[in-house]
C-alpha positions in Angstrom: 0.5 -73.8 26.4 -2.9 -72.4 25.6 -5.3 -71.6 28.8 -7.8 -74.5 27.8 -4.9 -76.9 27.6 -3.6 -75.8 30.9 -6.9 -76.2 32.4 -7.3 -79.6 30.8 -4.0 -80.7 32.0 -4.4 -79.4 35.5 -7.8 -80.8 35.6 -6.5 -84.2 34.5 -3.8 -84.3 37.3 -6.5 -83.1 39.7 -8.8 -85.9 38.5 -6.1 -88.5 38.8 -5.4 -87.5 42.3 -8.8 -87.4 43.2 -9.5 -90.8 41.6 -6.5 -92.2 43.6 -7.8 -90.7 46.7 -11.2 -92.0 46.2 -10.1 -95.5 45.3 -8.1 -95.5 48.7 -10.9 -93.9 50.6 -13.5 -96.3 49.2 -11.2 -99.3 50.1 -10.7 -97.8 53.5 -14.3 -97.2 54.2 -15.4 -100.8 52.9 -12.9 -102.1 55.7 -14.0 -99.5 58.5 -17.8 -99.9 57.6 -17.3 -103.5 58.9 -15.2 -102.9 61.8 -16.9 -99.8 63.3 -20.4 -98.8 64.1 -22.6 -96.4 62.4 -22.8 -94.5 65.8 -18.9 -94.1 65.5 -19.2 -92.6 62.0 -22.0 -90.2 63.6 -19.7 -89.1 66.3 -16.7 -88.3 64.1 -19.3 -86.5 61.7 -20.4 -84.3 64.6 -16.6 -83.3 65.3 -16.2 -82.7 61.7 -18.8 -79.9 61.7 -16.8 -78.2 64.2 -13.5 -78.8 62.4 -14.6 -77.5 59.1 -16.0 -74.5 60.6 -12.7 -73.7 62.5 -10.6 -74.4 59.3 -12.5 -71.9 57.4 -11.3 -69.4 60.0 -7.9 -70.7 60.2 -7.5 -70.2 56.4 -9.0 -66.7 56.3 -9.7 -67.1 52.5 -6.1 -65.7 52.1 -5.2 -68.9 49.7 -8.0 -67.4 47.2 -6.4 -63.9 47.3 -3.0 -65.4 46.8 -4.3 -67.2 43.5 -6.7 -64.3 42.4 -4.1 -61.4 42.5 -2.3 -60.7 39.1 1.1 -59.7 40.4 2.6 -61.2 43.6 5.9 -61.2 45.4 7.9 -62.7 48.2 6.5 -60.0 50.6 3.0 -61.1 50.0 3.8 -65.1 50.1 5.7 -64.6 53.4 3.1 -62.4 54.9 0.2 -64.9 54.0 2.5 -67.6 55.5 2.9 -66.2 59.0 -0.9 -65.1 59.1 -1.9 -68.7 58.3 0.5 -70.1 60.9 -0.4 -68.0 63.5 -4.3 -68.3 62.6 -3.9 -72.0 62.9 -2.4 -72.0 66.1 -5.1 -69.6 67.6 -8.0 -71.5 66.3 -6.6 -74.8 67.5 -6.7 -73.4 71.2 -10.1 -71.7 70.6 -11.6 -75.0 69.4 -10.0 -77.1 72.2 -11.4 -74.6 75.0 -15.0 -74.6 73.4 -15.0 -78.5 72.9 -17.1 -79.0 76.2 -19.7 -76.7 74.8 -20.1 -78.7 71.6 -20.2 -81.8 73.4 -23.0 -80.4 75.6 -24.8 -79.3 72.4 -24.8 -82.9 70.9 -25.4 -84.5 74.3 -22.1 -86.7 73.7 -19.3 -86.0 76.0 -17.0 -88.3 74.0 -16.7 -85.2 71.6 -14.7 -83.2 73.9 -11.6 -85.4 73.8 -12.3 -86.0 69.9 -12.5 -82.3 69.2 -9.2 -81.5 71.2 -7.1 -84.1 69.4 -8.8 -83.1 66.1 -7.6 -79.6 66.5 -3.8 -80.3 65.9 -5.3 -80.4 62.0 -5.2 -76.6 62.2 -1.7 -76.3 63.2 -0.4 -78.7 60.6 -2.6 -77.1 57.8 -1.4 -73.6 58.7 2.1 -74.6 58.2 1.3 -76.0 54.7 -1.3 -73.8 53.5 0.6 -71.2 51.6 2.8 -73.9 50.1 -0.2 -75.3 48.5 -1.7 -72.0 47.2 1.8 -71.3 45.8 1.7 -74.6 43.8 -1.9 -73.9 42.8 -1.2 -70.2 41.5 1.5 -71.8 39.4 -0.9 -74.5 38.1 1.7 -77.1 39.4 -1.2 -79.7 40.0 0.9 -82.8 39.2 3.0 -82.1 42.4 -0.1 -81.4 44.5 -1.7 -84.8 43.1 1.5 -86.6 44.3 1.4 -85.2 47.8 -2.4 -85.7 48.3 -2.2 -89.4 47.2 0.6 -90.2 49.8 -0.9 -88.3 52.4 -4.2 -90.2 52.0 -2.4 -93.5 52.0 -0.8 -92.6 55.2 -4.1 -91.7 56.8 -6.0 -94.9 55.5 -3.2 -97.3 56.8 -3.3 -95.5 60.3 -7.1 -95.7 60.3 -7.2 -99.4 59.5 -4.5 -100.4 61.9 -6.3 -98.6 64.6 -9.8 -100.1 63.7 -8.3 -103.8 63.9 -7.0 -102.9 67.3 -10.5 -102.0 68.4 -10.0 -98.2 68.7 -13.7 -97.3 67.3 -14.1 -93.8 66.4 -10.7 -92.8 67.3 -9.6 -94.8 64.1 -11.5 -92.2 61.9 -10.2 -89.1 64.0 -6.5 -90.2 63.7 -6.9 -91.0 59.7 -7.3 -87.2 58.9 -4.7 -86.1 61.3 -2.1 -88.5 60.1 -2.8 -87.5 56.5 -2.5 -83.9 57.1 0.7 -84.2 59.1 2.2 -86.4 56.3 1.7 -83.8 53.7 3.7 -80.8 55.5 7.1 -81.8 54.6 6.0 -82.9 51.1 4.5 -79.6 50.4 7.7 -77.9 51.6 9.9 -80.1 49.5 7.8 -79.8 46.5 7.0 -76.2 46.4 10.8 -75.3 46.9 9.9 -72.2 48.5 10.5 -71.2 51.9 9.1 -68.2 54.0 11.1 -65.4 55.1 10.9 -63.8 58.6 8.9 -60.7 57.2 5.4 -59.6 57.5 3.9 -56.6 55.7 0.9 -55.0 57.5 -0.2 -53.2 54.1 0.2 -56.4 52.1 -1.9 -58.2 54.6 -4.6 -55.5 54.4 -4.4 -56.1 50.7 -4.9 -59.8 50.8 -7.3 -59.6 53.5 -9.4 -56.8 51.7 -10.3 -59.6 49.1 -10.3 -62.7 51.1 -12.5 -61.3 54.0 -15.4 -61.7 51.8 -14.4 -65.2 50.9 -14.1 -65.8 54.4 -17.6 -64.8 55.1 -19.0 -66.7 52.0 -17.1 -69.9 53.2 -18.7 -69.4 56.5 -22.1 -69.2 55.3 -21.5 -71.8 52.7 -20.3 -74.1 55.5 -23.6 -73.5 57.6 -25.5 -74.3 54.4 -23.5 -77.4 53.6 -23.2 -78.5 57.1 -26.6 -77.7 58.7 -28.0 -81.1 57.9 -25.3 -82.7 60.0 -25.8 -80.3 62.9 -29.7 -80.6 62.7 -29.6 -84.4 62.3 -27.1 -84.8 65.0 -28.9 -82.6 67.4 -32.5 -84.0 66.9 -32.0 -87.5 65.2 -28.9 -88.6 67.1 -25.5 -90.2 66.0 -26.8 -93.2 64.5 -28.9 -91.5 62.1 -26.4 -89.1 61.4 -23.8 -92.0 60.7 -26.3 -93.4 58.0 -26.7 -90.0 56.4 -22.9 -89.0 56.6 -22.0 -92.3 54.8 -24.4 -91.9 52.1 -23.1 -88.3 51.7 -19.7 -89.2 51.6 -20.2 -92.1 49.1 -21.9 -90.0 46.6 -21.8 -86.2 47.2 -18.5 -85.7 48.1 -16.5 -87.8 45.5 -18.8 -86.1 42.8 -17.8 -82.8 44.3 -14.1 -83.8 43.9 -14.8 -84.1 40.2 -16.0 -80.8 39.8 -13.8 -79.2 42.4 -10.8 -80.7 40.4 -11.5 -78.7 37.4 -12.5 -75.6 39.5 -9.0 -75.7 41.2 -7.4 -75.5 37.6 -10.2 -73.1 36.1 -9.6 -70.7 39.0 -6.2 -69.5 38.7 -6.4 -69.9 34.8 -9.6 -67.4 34.5 -8.0 -65.1 37.2 -4.9 -64.8 34.7 -7.5 -63.3 31.8 -10.3 -62.0 33.9 -10.4 -59.0 31.7 -10.9 -60.9 28.5 -14.8 -61.9 29.0 -15.0 -63.4 25.6 -12.1 -65.8 26.3 -13.4 -66.4 29.9 -17.0 -67.0 28.6 -15.6 -69.5 26.1 -13.4 -71.5 28.4 -16.1 -71.7 31.0 -18.5 -73.2 28.9 -16.3 -75.6 27.6 -15.3 -76.9 31.0 -18.9 -76.9 32.1 -19.8 -79.1 29.3 -16.8 -81.4 30.2 -17.9 -81.6 33.8 -21.8 -82.3 32.9 -20.3 -85.2 30.4 -18.5 -87.0 33.1 -20.9 -86.5 36.2 -24.4 -86.4 34.7 -24.4 -90.1 33.5 -22.3 -91.2 36.4 -25.1 -89.9 39.0 -28.0 -91.4 36.8 -26.3 -94.9 36.8 -25.4 -94.8 40.6 -29.3 -93.7 41.4 -30.5 -96.8 39.6 -28.2 -99.2 41.4 -28.2 -97.5 44.6 -29.4 -100.5 46.6 -26.8 -102.8 45.1 -23.8 -100.2 45.7 -24.7 -99.7 49.5 -25.0 -103.5 49.8 -21.9 -104.2 48.3 -19.6 -101.4 49.8 -21.1 -101.2 53.3 -23.0 -104.3 54.0 -26.9 -105.0 55.1 -26.5 -102.9 58.3 -26.4 -99.8 56.4 -29.6 -100.3 54.4 -31.0 -97.1 56.0 -28.7 -95.3 54.0 -30.0 -96.3 50.6 -32.9 -93.9 50.2 -30.5 -90.7 51.2 -28.0 -92.1 48.6 -30.5 -92.2 45.8 -31.6 -88.5 46.5 -28.1 -87.2 46.9 -27.5 -88.6 43.4 -29.5 -85.9 41.8 -28.4 -83.3 44.2 -24.8 -84.2 43.1 -25.5 -84.1 39.6 -26.3 -80.3 39.4 -24.0 -79.4 42.4 -21.1 -80.7 40.1 -21.9 -77.9 37.8 -23.2 -75.2 40.4 -19.8 -75.4 42.3 -18.4 -73.7 39.3 -20.5 -70.4 40.1 -17.9 -69.6 43.0 -15.0 -69.9 40.3 -16.8 -67.2 38.2 -17.4 -64.9 41.1 -13.9 -65.2 42.6 -12.0 -65.0 39.2 -13.9 -61.7 38.3 -12.7 -60.3 41.8 -16.7 -60.1 43.0 -16.2 -62.0 46.4 -18.4 -59.6 47.8 -21.5 -60.7 45.6 -20.5 -64.3 46.5 -21.0 -63.2 50.3 -24.3 -61.7 49.4 -25.5 -64.6 47.5 -24.6 -66.9 50.3 -26.5 -64.6 52.7 -29.7 -65.0 50.6 -29.8 -68.6 50.4 -28.8 -69.4 54.0 -32.3 -69.2 55.6 -33.9 -71.4 52.8 -31.4 -74.1 53.3 -31.7 -74.1 56.9 -35.3 -74.4 56.9 -35.4 -77.2 54.6 -33.1 -79.2 56.9 -35.3 -78.5 60.1 -38.5 -79.2 57.9 -37.1 -82.5 56.6 -36.4 -83.8 60.2 -40.1 -84.6 60.5 -39.6 -87.5 58.0 -36.1 -88.4 59.1 -32.9 -88.5 57.2 -34.7 -89.2 54.1 -36.9 -85.9 54.6 -33.8 -83.8 55.2 -32.2 -85.1 51.9 -35.3 -84.6 49.9 -36.1 -81.0 51.2 -32.4 -80.1 50.5 -32.6 -81.4 47.0 -35.7 -79.3 46.3 -34.2 -76.2 47.8 -30.6 -76.4 46.2 -32.2 -77.2 42.7 -34.1 -73.9 42.7 -31.0 -72.0 43.8 -28.9 -73.6 41.1 -30.5 -72.0 38.5 -30.9 -68.4 40.2 -27.1 -68.8 41.2 -26.0 -69.3 37.6 -28.3 -66.5 36.4 -26.6 -64.2 38.6 -22.8 -65.3 38.2 -23.2 -65.7 34.3 -24.1 -62.0 33.8 -20.5 -61.1 34.8 -19.2 -62.8 31.8 -22.1 -61.8 29.7 -23.2 -65.4 29.3 -26.9 -66.0 28.7 -28.7 -68.5 30.5 -30.1 -70.2 27.4 -26.7 -70.5 26.1 -25.4 -72.2 29.4 -28.3 -74.4 29.5 -27.7 -75.4 25.8 -24.2 -76.7 26.9 -25.6 -79.0 29.2 -28.2 -80.7 26.7 -26.1 -83.4 25.3 -25.0 -84.6 28.8 -28.8 -84.6 30.0 -29.9 -86.2 26.7 -27.3 -89.1 26.6 -27.6 -89.7 30.5 -31.3 -90.3 30.0 -30.7 -92.7 27.1 -28.1 -94.7 28.9 -30.3 -94.6 32.2 -33.3 -96.1 30.5 -31.2 -99.1 29.1 -29.5 -99.9 32.4 -32.7 -99.5 34.2 -34.2 -102.1 31.9 -31.1 -104.4 32.2 -31.3 -104.0 35.9 -34.8 -105.0 36.2 -33.9 -108.2 34.2 -30.8 -109.1 35.9 -32.3 -108.6 39.6 -34.4 -111.8 39.2 -31.6 -113.8 38.0 -29.6 -116.2 40.0 -26.2 -114.2 39.8 -24.3 -112.8 42.6 -24.3 -109.1 43.4 -20.8 -108.4 42.2 -21.6 -110.0 39.0 -24.8 -108.0 38.6 -23.1 -104.6 39.1 -20.1 -105.5 36.9 -22.5 -106.3 34.1 -24.7 -103.4 34.6 -21.8 -100.9 35.1 -20.0 -102.2 31.9 -23.2 -102.0 29.7 -23.6 -98.6 30.8 -20.3 -97.2 30.3 -20.4 -98.9 26.8 -23.4 -97.2 25.8 -22.6 -94.0 27.0 -19.1 -93.9 25.1 -21.1 -95.3 22.0 -23.3 -92.1 22.2 -20.5 -89.9 22.8 -18.5 -91.3 19.6 -21.7 -91.3 17.7 -22.6 -87.6 18.7 -22.4 -84.9 16.0 -21.7 -82.1 18.6 -18.7 -80.2 17.4 -17.4 -79.2 20.7 -17.5 -83.0 21.8 -15.6 -83.8 18.9 -13.0 -81.2 19.7 -13.0 -82.2 23.2 -12.2 -86.0 22.1 -9.4 -84.7 19.7 -7.9 -82.3 22.4 -8.1 -85.3 25.1 -6.1 -87.5 22.6 -3.5 -84.8 22.1 -3.1 -84.4 25.8 -2.4 -88.1 26.3 -0.6 -89.0 23.2 1.1 -85.6 22.0 0.4 -83.6 18.8 1.6 -85.7 15.8 
């Protein structure tokens, strides 16, 4: 199987997994948004800031080293496993001890208990992290998709059951714990790999020599991506953070999953051929075009029907999330492609450059968040959009030089998605303005607009004279039905 076919197959399974997860997540959120308060979501979002930070320390970036390394043996895998388990336990203890300080920072004493309970995630995660890395290295994304799907089903069932019983924010806390714990035995069974009681200090140093920069880059990226939650929670309160977090979750996170699913397949594939710059460049451009052809029209359409989507999924009490959601549609569009920058840097073994780039952008991101609070959560989203959009072009220019890819060639690969998305957007905007005055239900209006938008976009794709789009269609058909 060729490299592109492996990536497409892996991305297809990742996408199927994420689609299943998002359907479950969306259905769960639709229920929980009506059973819980915005403040409940805001409280848990505050705790997630700590959880995500601690998870970065717990993983230590070793997973990336396992995937990127050309040759690996049992000694490396077992060493990585025991390092992950130890790190998970230590981080869980540290987080629990520090939880009162976090509660004091956000002025919410409930966070102490929430964070202590949430810390169990690091123990479960440490036990299964290397098994997941092992599956990803071998591009066994079908197994990962199955595990993720059933794990998230378990978490959703637990959350809804607790919410119905009136457990409030604890429903959201237990959701992720249940999902993570449920996946542990599945990863062990699916990977068919079991660690040995060995730990090689030299092999750990070898892995950590690469992963230390991944760790530091992840830390900086964490603060860049979660600074909005920290600043909103500290200065605007839990209720406003609840509005912001649900808007973010509805749009940016699912969108990142689309590019993330491709990046997860792209990273191990490009790592295997990292010395063949021509093949790396060709494969990367093809995957970037695929991502943009999926995400750009999605973001365009959702920005236009933002109000209807929020009202349908969350209900009228979440109206304050609408402008944030609209702005994040545009942020999500360019970030869906922007997340592939890290794939290029790591696959080329340049984790140190990734760290330097994260250091450079950090003060600008935090400055944007702080400045945006003057205009509330909408101001935070708008300022973030301006800074991240500017950095998007700069970061691609830097990363693309590693594979001898000209920025003009890169931007040219995005033009079909941009043009077709604009055409579709103009059409559905006209249709939306016509239907909004009609006496039809909200669901009927949305179904009509979405169906027409999809039809117009598919028509544009099939009438396209772009050679690569034609080849993508052929490869997708071959992947689904086999060569004949």
